[in-house]
Structure formats: structure tokens, C-alpha cells
N, C-alpha and C positions, 0 to 999 in steps of 0.2 A: 678597551681596545676598539677604537671608533669605527674601524672598517672590517672587523672580524665578526661574522654572523654566528650567533650561538648555535643555530640549527646546523650550520656547516661543520663546526668542530665536533658537534654531537655525533655526527655521522663519521667524520674522518678528521682527526685521528681517534676520536672518542673523548669524552669529557675527562675520564681518569688519566688517560695518556697525556692529553693537553695540559691538564693541571700539573702533572708531574714534570713535564718538560718546561713549563713556565717557571715552576718553583726551582728546578735545577738551573735554568738559564739565569734567573734573577739572582739566586744565591751565589752562583759561580762568579757572575760579573761584579756583584757588589761586595763579595766576601762577607756577607751577612747571612747567618743561618736563619731559615724561614720556617714557620709552622706550615702545615699543609694549606695549599691555596684553595680558597673557596671561590667557586664560579657561579654566576647568575646571569640571566638575560635581562637586558634593559627593556624599557617599553618600546624602544626602537628595534629590538631584536639583536643588538650587538652584545658582545661579551663584557661583563663586569667581573673583575678579578679582585679579590680581597687578599692583600699580602700583609702579614704581620711577622715581625722578627721573633725568633724563638726567645730572645731576651726580653720580650715584652715592650711596653710603651717607652721605657727608658732608652731603648735602642732605635726607636722609630725615627728620630731625627737623623741618626747616622745613616739609616737606610735611605731616607729621603734625599739627603745631601749627595750620597754616592749615586743614587739613581738619576738625579738631575744632572750631575756631571757627565754621566754616561749618555744620557739623552741628548745633551748638547754637542756630542761628538759622534757624527755619523759613522766613523770608523771604529768606534768603541767595541769592546768584546760583546756588549749587550746587543748591538744592532748589526754587527758585521757577519755573524754566523747565519746559517740557513734558517733557523727558527726566528731569529731577530728580523731578518729580511722579509720573511713571510708574514709574521704576525705583529711585530712591535714597531713598525715604521710610523704608524698613525695611532698614537695612544694619548689618553689624558690621564694625568695623575692627580688624585685629590688626597688631601690630608684631613684627618679628623682629630678634633680635640673638644672636650666639653665646653671650653670657654669660647672657642672660635667657630665651632660647628664644622661644616665641611667646606674646605677651600681648595680650589683648583690651583695646583702649583706647577703643572706642565700641560700644555704649553703655557708659558707665563702669560697671565691675563693682560689684555691691553687696558690702559687707563681710560681710553676713549670709548671702547666698545665692549660691553659685557654681555652681549646678546648670545654669544656662544661659549660662555663661561659657566662652569658648574660650581656655584657657591650657594650654600644655604645653611641655615641654622635652625635646629629643632626648637 
């Protein structure tokens, strides 16, 4: 969540509340049951959220596809409610696999400029 400061949500609404709201919002909008959301702070101090479908890795591509479709539509259930307008307008989505490493899937990376793209392989 590129514009949401970890310290801000830590204070209000609180990490547990924010994680629960994010999990509920994402699960409801994508119709994919999620495991509890893990939150961390990036080196820049913004929120990193780890979402994993309750069905495990086999359902991950379903979650990614549905999430991308929702992000492409500003009036989607994910972005249109109060939580989405407040926290989810500027977010990056990355996907992880052992073979590909971590790849940014939203916003879609530009072929010409990867300076602001999060891709890496361990």
C-alpha cells in the first residue's frame, strides 16, 4: 500500500483492526477466503500486506486474477467503499513463485521503465 504509512495505521485504526478490515474487504470483493493477513513495514515506512488464500497456492492465481480485474475498475467493490477509497487507491501487487521469484503484477510494469517496479528473484 504505497501511500499508507505503517506508523499511521499502527495508531489508528490499529494493526489488528486494519489487518482484519483488509482481509474482510479483499475476501468479500474477490470471493476468495483468505488466511489472516500479515502486515509489515517497508524500508520506506509504508505498509506491506501478505495475502494468501485459505485454499493455498493452488488458489493464488484465482485471487490474483480477481484482484487485478477489481483494481482495473475504479468503481469496483474493492475500491468504491470507504476502506478502499481510504487505503487501496495506490497499491502495488506482487506475486511470488519459486521459479519466477517476486514479480510486480499491479500496476502493470512498463516495458520501457522498470525503475519503479518491484521484481526480484532470490
